[in-house]
C-alpha positions in Angstrom: 8.9 4.5 20.4 9.7 6.0 17.0 7.3 8.2 15.1 6.8 9.2 11.5 5.4 12.6 10.6 3.6 13.4 7.4 4.5 16.8 5.9 2.4 18.9 3.5 5.0 19.5 0.7 3.4 22.9 -0.3 3.5 24.4 3.1 6.1 22.2 4.8 3.8 22.0 7.8 3.3 18.8 9.8 0.0 17.1 9.0 0.0 14.2 11.5 2.4 12.1 13.5 2.1 8.3 13.6 3.8 5.7 15.9 5.9 3.2 14.1 4.5 -0.3 14.3 6.5 -3.4 15.1 6.7 -6.1 12.5 4.2 -8.1 14.6 1.7 -5.3 14.8 1.9 -4.6 11.0 1.5 -8.3 10.3 -1.6 -8.6 12.6 -3.2 -5.6 10.9 -2.5 -6.9 7.4 -4.0 -10.3 8.3 -7.1 -8.6 9.7 -7.4 -6.6 6.4 -7.0 -9.8 4.3 -9.7 -11.5 6.4 -12.1 -8.6 6.1 -11.6 -8.4 2.3 -12.2 -12.1 2.0 -15.5 -11.8 3.9 -16.5 -8.8 1.8 -15.6 -10.6 -1.5 -17.5 -13.7 -0.5 -20.5 -11.6 0.4 -20.3 -9.7 -2.9 -19.9 -12.8 -4.9 -23.1 -14.3 -3.4 -25.0 -11.1 -4.5 -23.9 -11.5 -8.1 -25.3 -15.1 -8.5 
């Protein structure tokens, strides 16, 4: 599996390495975020009534 490493530009030291997600994994995570945001937004809207 491929990885991506974040680099501190000031020191050029590696900060953290991440595994690259497949398109399916990325889509699943985005859908989960959208669902969570929708629940949070609906909850927040009820409080404002």
